[in-house]
Backbone as CSV, one residue per row, in Angstrom:
resi,resn,N_x,N_y,N_z,CA_x,CA_y,CA_z,C_x,C_y,C_z
1,UNK,-24.635,4.084,240.993,-25.598,3.271,241.649,-26.314,2.393,240.623
2,UNK,-26.666,2.981,239.510,-27.358,2.211,238.484,-26.464,1.099,237.952
3,UNK,-25.186,1.379,237.758,-24.265,0.361,237.246,-24.136,-0.799,238.233
4,UNK,-23.994,-0.496,239.521,-23.905,-1.553,240.536,-25.209,-2.339,240.620
5,UNK,-26.324,-1.646,240.558,-27.619,-2.316,240.623,-27.779,-3.286,239.451
6,UNK,-27.389,-2.850,238.268,-27.491,-3.714,237.091,-26.491,-4.869,237.153
7,UNK,-25.280,-4.586,237.614,-24.232,-5.607,237.660,-24.495,-6.687,238.694
8,UNK,-25.024,-6.297,239.841,-25.197,-7.235,240.956,-26.655,-7.565,241.257
9,UNK,-27.538,-7.185,240.358,-28.967,-7.459,240.509,-29.496,-6.957,241.866
10,UNK,-29.240,-5.678,242.132,-29.654,-5.052,243.385,-30.829,-4.111,243.147
11,UNK,-31.688,-4.015,244.130,-32.722,-2.987,244.120,-32.153,-1.763,244.816
12,UNK,-32.302,-0.606,244.227,-31.751,0.619,244.808,-32.810,1.718,244.832
13,UNK,-32.574,2.685,245.693,-33.432,3.856,245.796,-32.531,5.071,245.941
14,UNK,-32.869,6.128,245.248,-32.124,7.372,245.352,-33.068,8.447,245.871
15,UNK,-32.636,9.166,246.888,-33.454,10.228,247.473,-32.774,11.574,247.272
16,UNK,-33.566,12.574,246.968,-33.053,13.931,246.871,-33.922,14.793,247.776
17,UNK,-33.332,15.265,248.836,-34.086,16.030,249.824,-34.163,17.499,249.437
18,UNK,-35.357,18.039,249.564,-35.560,19.464,249.330,-36.053,20.093,250.621
19,UNK,-35.784,21.344,250.772,-36.230,22.101,251.934,-35.760,21.495,253.247
20,UNK,-34.515,21.050,253.264,-33.943,20.616,254.527,-33.619,21.854,255.341
21,UNK,-33.488,21.698,256.631,-33.307,22.839,257.517,-32.123,22.581,258.425
22,UNK,-31.302,23.575,258.643,-30.153,23.404,259.515,-29.597,24.727,259.986
23,UNK,-28.598,24.675,260.855,-28.069,25.888,261.477,-27.385,26.847,260.503
24,UNK,-26.886,26.371,259.378,-26.221,27.267,258.423,-27.086,27.563,257.213
25,UNK,-28.367,27.339,257.335,-29.285,27.587,256.235,-29.362,29.077,255.933
26,UNK,-29.357,29.402,254.656,-29.514,30.784,254.229,-31.013,31.080,254.158
27,UNK,-31.524,31.828,255.109,-32.966,32.101,255.164,-33.441,33.017,254.045
28,UNK,-32.523,33.643,253.322,-32.891,34.522,252.215,-32.875,33.808,250.868
29,UNK,-32.544,32.519,250.865,-32.488,31.752,249.629,-33.894,31.335,249.206
30,UNK,-34.163,31.387,247.908,-35.472,30.972,247.393,-35.720,29.485,247.634
31,UNK,-34.665,28.684,247.702,-34.806,27.240,247.914,-35.252,26.887,249.322
32,UNK,-35.081,27.785,250.267,-35.435,27.484,251.654,-36.688,28.213,252.101
33,UNK,-37.385,28.792,251.169,-38.539,29.632,251.512,-39.642,28.876,252.235
34,UNK,-39.855,27.611,251.925,-40.956,26.873,252.532,-40.753,26.712,254.037
35,UNK,-39.600,26.264,254.449,-39.334,26.052,255.876,-39.417,27.374,256.626
36,UNK,-38.815,28.400,256.077,-38.822,29.711,256.734,-40.248,30.253,256.826
37,UNK,-41.032,30.093,255.768,-42.421,30.549,255.775,-43.232,29.817,256.838
38,UNK,-43.077,28.495,256.934,-43.774,27.724,257.961,-43.348,28.161,259.357
39,UNK,-42.055,28.352,259.552,-41.555,28.750,260.870,-42.106,30.115,261.274
40,UNK,-42.107,31.062,260.342,-42.638,32.396,260.637,-44.127,32.330,260.973
41,UNK,-44.871,31.497,260.264,-46.302,31.341,260.541,-46.534,30.750,261.926
42,UNK,-45.743,29.742,262.277,-45.871,29.130,263.609,-45.565,30.121,264.716
43,UNK,-44.517,30.894,264.539,-44.113,31.880,265.549,-45.211,32.937,265.719
44,UNK,-45.831,33.329,264.596,-46.885,34.344,264.636,-48.250,33.755,264.959
45,UNK,-48.297,32.441,265.236,-49.543,31.743,265.539,-50.560,31.892,264.408
46,UNK,-50.054,31.821,263.171,-50.894,31.903,261.976,-51.017,30.523,261.333
47,UNK,-51.993,30.354,260.479,-52.192,29.116,259.755,-51.312,29.087,258.522
48,UNK,-50.691,27.937,258.244,-49.877,27.770,257.055,-50.600,26.908,256.046
49,UNK,-50.434,27.217,254.767,-50.993,26.393,253.699,-49.903,25.487,253.154
50,UNK,-50.297,24.261,252.864,-49.345,23.318,252.254,-49.786,23.078,250.828
């Protein structure tokens, strides 16, 4: 992306998503703890901290 941006004078943006959620998510993974923690709090009608 950087090479194309430099070669063709393009503005580019790169995004890296964290804590995405989906049907095959491993709920025991440390990387997915935020989504699972929020979901558990919502289900238990508890307040979540961000």
